[in-house]
Structure formats: C-alpha cells, structure tokens
C-alpha positions in Angstrom: 0.0 0.0 0.0 1.5 3.4 -0.9 2.1 5.8 2.0 -0.7 8.3 2.3 -1.3 10.8 5.0 -4.3 13.1 5.5 -2.3 15.2 7.9 0.9 17.1 7.0 3.0 19.3 9.2 5.0 22.2 7.7 8.7 21.7 8.5 9.9 24.1 11.3 13.6 23.2 11.4 14.7 26.7 10.5 12.5 28.3 13.2 13.9 25.7 15.7 17.5 26.5 14.8 16.8 30.2 15.1 15.2 29.8 18.6 18.0 27.6 19.9 20.7 30.0 18.6 18.9 32.8 20.5 18.8 30.6 23.6 15.0 30.2 23.4 12.9 27.1 23.8 11.3 25.8 20.5 8.1 24.7 22.2 6.6 23.6 18.9 8.8 20.6 18.7 6.5 19.1 21.3 3.9 18.5 18.5 5.9 15.4 17.7 5.1 14.0 21.2 1.5 15.0 21.0 1.0 13.2 17.7 3.4 10.4 18.7 1.2 9.5 21.6 -1.9 9.6 19.4 -0.1 7.4 16.9 -1.9 9.6 14.3 0.1 9.3 11.0 1.4 12.5 9.5 4.2 13.6 7.2 6.5 16.6 7.4 6.6 18.8 4.3 8.5 22.0 3.3 6.7 25.3 3.0 7.1 25.3 -0.8 5.1 22.0 -0.9 2.2 23.2 1.2 0.0 24.6 -1.5 0.4 21.6 -3.7 0.0 19.1 -0.9 -2.5 16.3 -1.4 -3.1 16.2 2.3 -6.5 17.3 3.7 -5.1 19.0 6.8 -2.0 21.2 7.0 -0.6 22.2 10.4 1.7 25.1 11.1 3.1 24.4 14.5 4.6 27.8 14.7 4.7 31.0 12.7 6.1 30.6 9.2 6.3 32.5 6.0 3.3 32.8 3.8 3.1 30.9 0.5 1.2 32.6 -2.3 -0.6 29.4 -3.3 -1.8 28.5 0.1 -5.0 30.5 -0.1 -6.2 28.7 -3.2 -5.4 25.4 -1.4 -7.7 26.3 1.4 -10.4 27.6 -1.0 -10.3 24.3 -2.8 -11.2 22.5 0.4 -8.1 22.3 2.6 -8.1 22.6 6.4 -5.3 24.8 7.6 -4.4 24.8 11.4 -2.2 27.6 12.7 -0.7 27.7 16.2 0.6 30.9 17.7 0.8 34.4 16.2 -0.4 33.9 12.6 2.1 36.6 11.4 2.5 36.5 7.6 -0.6 34.3 7.4 -2.9 36.8 9.2 -4.7 37.8 6.0 -5.5 34.1 5.3 -6.5 33.4 8.9 -8.7 36.5 9.1 -7.1 37.5 12.4 -3.9 39.0 13.6 -2.1 39.1 16.9 -3.1 42.0 19.1 -0.5 41.7 21.8 1.0 38.8 23.7 -0.6 36.9 26.6 2.0 35.6 29.0 -0.5 33.6 31.1 -4.2 33.4 31.3 -7.2 31.1 31.2 -9.2 30.2 28.1 -13.0 29.7 27.9 -14.1 27.3 25.2 -17.3 28.1 23.3 -19.8 25.6 22.0 -18.8 24.5 18.5 -19.0 21.5 16.2 -15.2 21.5 16.3 -15.2 20.4 19.9 -16.7 17.0 20.5 -15.8 17.1 24.2 -15.2 20.4 26.0 -13.5 20.7 29.4 -15.9 21.9 32.2 -13.6 24.6 33.3 -11.5 27.4 31.7 -8.1 26.0 30.8 -4.8 27.4 32.0 -2.6 28.6 29.1 1.0 29.8 29.1 1.9 32.0 26.2 -0.1 33.1 23.2 -1.6 36.1 21.5 -4.9 37.9 21.6 -6.5 37.6 18.2 -8.5 40.3 16.5 -10.3 40.3 13.2 -13.6 40.0 11.5 -15.5 37.3 9.5 -14.4 34.6 11.9 -16.1 32.3 14.4 -14.7 32.6 17.9 -14.1 29.1 19.3 -12.5 30.3 22.5 -11.8 33.5 24.4 -9.1 34.7 26.8 -10.8 34.9 30.2 -9.2 38.2 31.4 -10.0 40.2 28.2 -12.7 38.4 26.3 -10.4 38.7 23.3 -10.4 35.8 20.8 -8.1 32.9 21.7 -9.1 30.4 19.0 -10.9 31.3 15.8 -12.2 29.6 12.7 -12.5 31.2 9.2 -14.4 29.7 6.4 -12.9 30.4 3.0 -14.4 28.8 -0.1 -14.7 25.1 0.5 -12.0 25.1 3.2 -11.3 26.6 6.7 -8.5 28.1 8.7 -8.4 27.3 12.4 -6.1 29.6 14.4 -4.9 28.8 17.9 -3.8 32.1 19.5 -2.9 29.9 22.5 0.6 28.6 22.6 -0.5 25.0 22.8 2.9 23.4 23.1 4.3 25.7 25.8 1.0 25.4 27.7 1.1 21.5 27.6 4.8 21.3 28.6 4.7 23.9 31.3 1.6 22.4 32.9 3.1 18.9 32.8 6.7 19.8 33.8 6.4 23.0 35.6 9.4 25.3 36.1 12.9 24.9 37.4 12.8 24.0 41.1 15.4 26.0 43.1 13.3 27.2 46.1 10.1 26.6 48.0 7.0 27.4 46.0 4.2 29.7 47.1 1.7 27.9 49.3 -2.1 28.1 48.9 -3.4 31.1 50.8 -6.2 29.0 52.4 -3.7 26.9 54.3 -4.5 23.7 52.5 -1.2 23.2 50.7 1.8 24.4 52.8 4.4 23.6 50.1 6.9 26.0 51.6 8.2 23.3 53.9 12.0 23.7 53.2 12.0 20.5 51.1 12.5 20.9 47.3 9.9 18.9 45.5 7.9 18.7 42.3 5.1 21.0 43.4 7.5 23.8 44.1 7.7 24.3 40.3 4.1 23.8 39.5 2.4 25.9 36.9 -1.3 25.5 37.8 -2.8 27.9 40.2 -4.1 27.2 43.7 -6.6 30.0 43.3 -7.9 29.4 39.7 -7.3 25.7 38.9 -8.9 23.9 41.9 -12.4 23.1 42.9 -14.1 21.4 45.8 -15.1 17.7 45.3 -18.8 17.6 44.3 -21.2 17.4 47.2 -18.7 18.6 49.8 -19.3 21.7 51.8 -17.2 24.8 51.1 -13.9 25.1 52.9 -14.0 26.7 56.3 -11.0 29.0 56.8 -8.5 29.2 58.4 -7.8 25.5 57.5 -5.2 23.6 59.5 -3.2 21.1 57.5 -3.5 18.0 59.7 -3.8 14.2 59.2 -6.4 13.0 58.5 -7.9 16.1 56.8 -10.8 17.4 58.9 -12.7 18.1 55.7 -12.4 17.9 52.0 -10.3 20.7 50.5 -10.0 22.2 47.0 -8.3 19.9 44.5 -6.9 20.0 41.0 -9.9 18.4 39.5 -9.1 18.5 35.7 -6.2 17.1 33.7 -5.7 20.4 31.9 -2.6 19.5 29.8 -4.5 16.4 28.6 -7.5 18.6 27.7 -5.2 20.8 25.5 -4.0 17.7 23.7 -7.5 16.4 23.3 -8.7 19.7 21.9 -6.0 19.7 19.3 -6.8 16.1 18.4 -10.5 17.0 18.2 -9.7 19.8 15.7 -7.8 17.3 13.5 -10.7 14.8 13.6 -13.2 17.6 12.8 -10.9 18.8 9.9 -10.9 15.2 8.6 -14.7 15.0 8.8 -14.9 18.4 7.0 -12.8 17.2 4.1 -14.1 13.6 4.0 -10.7 12.1 4.9 -10.2 9.1 7.2 -7.6 9.7 9.8 -6.6 6.6 11.9 -5.1 6.7 15.3 -4.2 4.0 17.9 -6.2 3.6 21.1 -4.3 4.5 24.2 -5.2 1.1 25.8 -6.3 -2.3 24.6 -9.5 -2.6 22.6 -12.6 -2.0 24.8 -10.6 -0.2 27.5 -11.3 3.5 27.9 -8.9 4.1 30.8 -6.8 2.2 33.3 -5.8 2.6 37.0 -2.4 2.2 38.7 -1.6 1.6 42.3 1.8 2.1 43.8 3.2 1.4 47.3 6.1 3.1 49.0 8.1 1.1 51.6 8.7 4.1 53.9 10.3 2.9 57.1 10.8 -0.7 55.9 9.1 -2.1 58.9 8.4 -5.8 58.5 4.8 -5.8 59.9 3.9 -2.8 57.8 5.2 -4.4 54.7 3.3 -7.5 55.5 0.1 -5.5 56.1 0.5 -3.9 52.7 1.0 -7.3 51.1 -2.1 -8.6 52.7 -4.2 -5.6 51.8 -3.2 -5.8 48.1 -3.9 -9.5 48.1 -7.4 -8.8 49.4 -7.9 -6.0 46.9 -6.6 -8.3 44.2 -4.3 -5.6 42.8 -0.7 -5.9 41.5 1.1 -2.8 42.6 4.4 -1.1 41.8 6.3 -1.5 45.0 8.8 1.3 45.4 11.7 0.4 47.7 13.3 3.1 49.8 16.9 3.2 51.0 18.2 2.6 53.7 17.3 -0.8 55.3 14.9 -3.1 53.6 12.5 -5.9 54.5 13.6 -9.4 55.4 14.6 -11.7 52.5 11.4 -13.7 53.0 9.2 -10.6 52.6 11.0 -9.4 49.6 10.6 -12.9 48.1 6.9 -12.9 49.0 6.4 -9.4 47.3 7.9 -10.7 44.1 6.0 -14.0 44.2 2.7 -12.1 44.6 3.3 -10.5 41.2 4.1 -7.0 42.4 6.6 -4.9 40.5 9.8 -4.1 42.3 10.8 -0.4 41.7 13.0 2.2 43.3 11.9 4.9 45.7 14.8 7.3 45.4 15.5 9.0 48.7 17.0 12.5 48.7 15.6 13.5 52.1 19.0 13.7 53.9 18.2 11.0 56.5 21.0 8.7 55.5 24.6 8.9 54.1 23.4 8.3 50.5 20.1 10.0 50.9 20.9 13.3 49.1 20.2 14.7 45.6 22.8 13.6 43.1 23.8 11.1 40.4 26.2 9.1 42.6 23.6 8.7 45.2 20.8 7.5 43.0 23.2 5.2 41.2 24.1 3.7 44.6 20.5 3.4 45.7 19.6 1.7 42.4 22.2 -0.9 43.1 20.9 -1.3 46.6 17.4 -1.9 45.3 18.6 -4.5 42.8 20.4 -6.3 45.7 17.6 -6.4 48.3 14.9 -7.3 45.8 16.9 -9.7 43.7 15.6 -7.8 40.6 18.2 -6.9 38.0 16.0 -4.9 35.7 14.3 -2.2 37.8 12.7 0.1 35.3 10.3 2.2 37.5 10.9 4.8 40.1 9.1 7.3 42.3 11.0 9.9 44.3 10.5 9.8 48.1 8.4 12.8 49.2 8.2 13.8 45.5 11.7 15.3 45.8 12.9 17.3 42.8 15.5 19.8 42.0 16.2 21.7 38.7 14.0 21.0 35.7 15.0 17.8 33.8 18.4 16.7 35.1 16.7 13.8 36.9 15.6 12.3 33.6 19.2 12.2 32.5 20.0 10.0 35.6 17.0 7.8 34.7 18.3 7.3 31.2 21.7 6.3 32.5 20.3 3.8 35.0 17.8 2.2 32.6 14.7 3.6 34.5 12.1 3.8 31.8 9.1 5.2 33.6 9.1 7.7 36.6 6.0 8.5 38.7 7.3 11.2 41.0 5.3 14.1 39.7 2.4 14.4 42.1 1.2 15.8 45.4 2.7 15.9 48.9 0.0 18.1 50.5 -3.8 17.8 50.9 -4.5 20.9 48.9 -2.6 19.9 45.7 -4.2 16.5 45.3 -5.5 15.5 41.9 -4.1 16.6 38.5 -1.5 19.0 39.9 0.5 18.6 36.8 -2.6 18.5 34.6 -2.0 15.0 33.3 -3.5 11.5 33.4 -1.6 10.3 30.3 2.0 9.1 30.2 4.3 11.2 28.1 7.9 11.7 27.2 9.2 15.0 28.8 10.9 17.7 26.8 14.4 18.9 27.7 15.7 22.4 27.9 17.5 24.4 25.1 20.8 22.9 26.3 19.5 19.5 25.4 18.1 20.8 22.1 14.6 20.5 23.5 14.8 16.7 22.9 12.5 14.2 24.4 14.0 12.1 27.2 13.6 8.4 26.9 11.8 8.2 30.2 8.0 8.1 30.4 6.3 10.4 32.9 3.5 8.6 34.8 1.6 11.2 36.9 0.7 10.7 40.5 -2.7 11.9 41.7 -3.1 11.2 45.5 -1.6 9.5 48.5 -3.3 7.3 51.1 -7.0 7.9 50.8 -8.7 8.7 54.2 -5.3 9.9 55.6 -3.3 12.1 53.3 -6.1 12.6 50.9 -9.8 13.0 51.7 -11.9 10.1 50.4 -14.0 12.6 48.3 -11.1 13.0 45.8 -11.3 9.4 44.7 -14.2 9.6 42.2 -13.0 13.0 40.9 -9.7 11.5 39.9 -11.4 8.5 38.3 -13.8 10.7 36.5 -11.0 13.0 35.2 -8.9 10.1 34.0 -11.8 8.5 32.2 -12.8 11.8 30.6 -9.5 11.9 28.7 -8.9 8.2 28.6 -5.8 8.2 30.7 -4.5 6.5 33.9 -5.6 7.2 37.5 -2.7 6.7 39.9 -3.3 6.1 43.6 -0.4 5.7 46.1 -0.5 3.9 49.5 2.1 3.5 52.3 2.5 0.4 54.4 2.4 2.3 57.7 -1.1 3.6 57.0 -2.4 0.4 55.6 -1.2 -1.2 58.8 -2.3 1.4 61.4 -5.2 3.3 59.7 -8.3 1.0 59.3 -10.0 3.8 57.3 -7.1 3.9 54.8 -7.1 0.1 54.4 -10.9 0.1 53.8 -10.5 3.0 51.3 -7.9 0.9 49.4 -10.3 -2.1 49.1 -13.2 0.2 48.2 -11.1 1.9 45.5 -10.1 -1.5 44.0 -13.8 -2.5 43.8 -14.9 0.9 42.3 -12.2 0.8 39.6 -13.4 -2.7 38.6 -17.0 -1.6 38.6 -16.0 1.1 36.1 -14.3 -1.5 33.8 -10.8 0.0 34.4 -8.1 -2.6 34.7 -5.3 -2.3 37.3 -1.8 -2.1 35.6 1.6 -1.8 37.1 4.0 0.9 36.0 6.0 -1.8 34.2 3.0 -2.9 32.3 2.0 0.7 31.4 5.6 1.3 30.2 5.7 -1.9 28.1 2.3 -1.1 26.5 3.1 2.5 25.7 6.5 1.7 24.2 5.0 -1.2 22.2 2.2 1.0 20.8 4.7 3.7 19.9 6.2 1.2 17.5 3.0 1.1 15.5 2.5 3.1 12.3 -0.9 3.3 10.7 -2.1 4.1 7.2 -5.5 3.9 5.4 -6.5 3.8 1.8 -10.0 3.8 0.1 -10.7 0.6 -1.8 -13.6 -0.6 -3.9 -15.4 -2.4 -1.0 -14.4 -0.2 1.9 -11.3 1.1 3.6 -8.0 -0.8 3.6 -6.2 -0.3 6.9 -2.6 -1.1 7.4 -0.5 -1.2 10.6 3.2 -1.8 10.7 4.3 -2.9 14.2 7.9 -3.1 15.4 6.8 -5.7 17.9 3.6 -7.7 18.5 0.8 -5.7 20.2 -2.1 -7.8 21.6 -5.6 -6.5 21.5 -4.7 -3.2 19.8 -7.4 -0.7 19.0 -7.2 1.0 15.6 -9.6 3.9 15.6 -11.3 5.5 12.6 -13.7 8.4 12.6 -16.8 7.5 10.7 -20.3 9.0 10.0 -23.0 8.3 12.7 -25.0 5.2 12.3 -22.3 3.0 10.6 -22.3 -0.7 11.3 -18.6 -1.7 10.8 -17.7 -5.1 9.3 -14.2 -6.6 8.9 -14.2 -8.0 5.4 -10.5 -9.0 5.2 -8.0 -9.8 7.9 -8.2 -11.1 11.5 -10.0 -8.9 13.9 -13.4 -7.5 14.9 -15.0 -4.0 14.7 -17.5 -2.1 16.7 -18.4 1.5 17.4 -17.0 3.3 20.5 -17.0 6.8 21.8 -13.6 8.4 22.6 -13.1 12.2 23.3 -16.8 12.6 22.7 -16.6 11.4 19.1 -17.8 8.2 17.5 -15.1 5.9 16.1 -14.9 2.5 14.6 -12.7 0.5 16.8 -10.8 -2.2 14.9 -9.6 -4.8 17.5 -6.8 -7.0 16.5 -3.6 -8.7 17.7 -0.8 -7.1 15.8 2.1 -9.2 14.7 5.5 -7.7 14.2 5.7 -6.3 10.6 2.7 -5.7 8.3 -0.9 -6.1 9.4 -3.7 -5.4 6.9 -7.5 -5.4 7.0 -10.4 -4.2 4.8 -13.4 -2.9 6.7 -16.7 -1.5 5.7 -17.3 1.4 8.2 
C-alpha cells in the first residue's frame, strides 16, 4: 500500500534552529510528542510543498512565511491549522495578533469543532490575543474576552487559528518550572508547600486560586484551615487534567478537519480494545518495617491488585518478605530517597546510582525500570531524567502531590508522556515516560471525596488514574485500608483494569512502534498497521459517520463503534504481529 497521510505538518527546522541560537525554547517541537502519543500518522513537508500538498489537513506548529498558493489550497477544500501568532498568514487566517498573553485562562465556546469540552476554563501559558472579522470565535481569553481560538471559512476550506501557545502550555503544565526554592503555598492553608524541602510542586504551573475546585457534594472550605492528618474536611483539589485537555482539543480539531474534508484519519487507542482508561496503584516502603510491609502485602492481596512496590533506602525488609512481594506478582521499583536522612540520601547522580544498586540487591531484581522519588523530591528541571536514562529507569512516577491541597491533577495529566528537555538539550524528548501521581493514602493524606473526581477525570481523557498507598497507613489506619479495598472495587466496577508501571511502560513503548495508514478501496477502507513488535488487542480507531455498522471483510479482527473524546469511532480490534498487518473494513 502506498504511504498516504491526510495530515501534513510544515517543517519548522529553521525556526527551531533560530530559537536555539537565541537561547530560546522551541516549544513547537512538542507537537511530535502529542502526535506520537496519538499514533496519528502524518508527514512533514516543506513550506514550498504546502500549496500543492495532497493532504486534507495542514498544520503550522509555529509562525512561518506565507506561501502565495496556500489561499487557493484552502479555497479548494483544505483545512489549515495555525498555532501561535499567525504573522504573515494573518490575512489568510482572518485574524492578527493584538498583543502577547504571557499567562491566562481560556474559555471554550460551543462549536461542532469540539466533540468534548472541558468543564472549566483551561490554563494557558503563552499566546496572543486575536483580532479580526468574519471569523467564528471558538474560545476567548478569560481576562480580556479577546479571541483565543478562531475559525475562518474560506471557499470550501477553513483556517483554524490557535492564539494559545498550545505546546508551551502543555509542557509547562506537565513539567512546571525549574525547582530552586520553595513554591508559594495556597493562601487558604490547604497546601503548605513552603516546607523547606525541594519537590515537584515547588515548580508547578497550575494555580491554587484558579485551577482547583471542591469535590462535588462537599461543603465549602472553612478557613482558616489547619493542615492535619487525616484532613478534617475535603479541600479544593486540581480536578481537571488540563494538559491532557489541551492535547484532546488539538486532536479534536484534527478529527473535525478530517470530517470536513471527507478524509479518514486513523489513530491508535491508548489502551487495549474495549478499555477507555486504566488505573495504577503504587506502594512506598517508607520505614521498611516488616509488619507494615506484610500488612500492605495482605491488603493488596485482598484488593486483588498488582502494585508497583517502590523500595526506599536505607534498610529493607527481610529476605522472606522481599521474596513474597515478588512471588505475589508485584513490580519491584526504586523509591529514590534524597531527604538527607542517611549517608546516601541526598540529591545527586552518585547517590541515585548507589540506591539503584541497593534496590537490585535487596529485591533480587536486576531490571528495575520504574521509580518514584521519596516525598516527590525534585531539583532543577530535567536533570533527573538524565539520571534515569543512564540507569535504565524507563518510567518515573514522581510528579504528584505531597499536600492535601494539591491532590489531583496537579501537573494536569492522566496520560503518560515523554518529557521535553531544555535548550541545552536541544529540546529533545527524554527516553523516560512520565506517569503522573494523583493522590496518596485515601482517608489519611487525601480525603476520600477525591477518589471519584480522579477516576472521572482520567476516564474523561482516557488516561490512567494513579493512587499511592504506604504500608504504615495500611497497617495502622483502618479507614485507609478500607479505602484501598473500596477503591479497587470501584475501579473494577467502572471497567478499568489495574496495571503496574512496568506494564504501562511496556504497553506504551509497544504501541509507539505502530505506524498506521489507510486507503480507500472498492469495497471499503484498507487499513494497514506496521508494528515493530507484537501488540495484543490493539485498537485502531477510525472516525466515521454516525450510524455506521462496521464489518471486517478481510484480515483477522473485529470491529465495533466506540466513543472516545466525545466522538464516535470504529474500533478495529486485532492482535498485531511484528511487521505488516492489513484489513479491509466497511465502516
């Protein structure tokens, strides 16, 4: 089958080189990660090829020069998507930049473009106010009511302009800023992050004032609030995976564009066929007390959940308990300790390297690929990912809360992603998956009311909900043990499977090796998937008109209709073999 792509991205190497030479971040390179996670096929073309492209959708990830033939391409039915200041393309977009927006919130309007809108205004970092006429306003900046996203219809085609800096917003929300000092605490007393310990939240982008909400059904917070354990009441939480919402909105605009042009754009489901979201449970071995470790092992057995067991230096359980943990099917992981309570418990490459060797020795596990930092410790911006790459840690789950008032989607994510490096690293993607953490120890460190908000948020964007428990609380706090068992049951009731970090890592890396393509044929659509390695129960998703009854006419697999991101898709379920896989379906 010849390679065909409905989506093309205009090459931005020159802009990237210019940004790096000026010491500036080329945020737009993160488009590769956004599309890479979707596994939505696209090709990169030069600006000179844009107006003769046979693609249905053309994406400018950053400002570029205008091409004189581009207007006719749009008029003939093309969908042009611009991100950032439209610059030389302002006349075509019907809008121009009317001043920068360093940081603000964006309110989405009702529009057929959006199949699933976030229930809140989304935090944005960077962008421009858009001004113009003869355009539909799809979103507004909250502080000024100026247009943030617009749509211009031109002939048979459209121009969709994001005044929002999508890429910087996604990266900043997910990764925050460089951590060099305590962050500003919540003024209501619910999140005293100024505790003298450098940690992930100290660099957070989301706002305590604007980006939190009380769990539904809970009374408003009574101030002043005293941060005690267990919490005396529910407190505001980061209730929405905002970075994931930005990714979803961009994907929705691609699917809407494909529908507008009659193109079929395939993408690969985030999880196995029939699964809309997953859950993850981790355990930290703080204290390494034998009876507490045994209590955790017993609780997880009763809950019937395989957990990622993060082992903290120094000490360790008995050899028998370590053997029992492994025998129960739990994943052995590192719980890197930089809290200064032991000779090697400080922030640094030699220290984590030594602790990694310790964890290998006490667990008898050579290939430890997962880690969570003790107390969510963090310094700098991305140096930690360099250490992970050197050690062979492939997935890290440190980015999450340490206080009651920053529980939830504090880094705006329920999806795994590859983090972006700074200018000094060429803004490259690190080979370490980031698995967000959402809460610790329900009914002790986190109020039980947060549970369903986290599950709802993860399911809304089809991500993973991550709950952490500690042995001491499972042993000493009956309410926390009960909350663990109730959580396990609720997740199963929702149809979400429990996966370890290792399984999530293997699945995501496996699906990243799948490349999709489609082609119309006489009796339907030919779908091809090239897989680097086998992927069981993969879900190839195709947007189709409402009311279709899909049939697999050729190839091994089955098809049904599912709803993802608020849009109907044909889900082609199949076990992918390494190499070429091909089907013909009638959608």
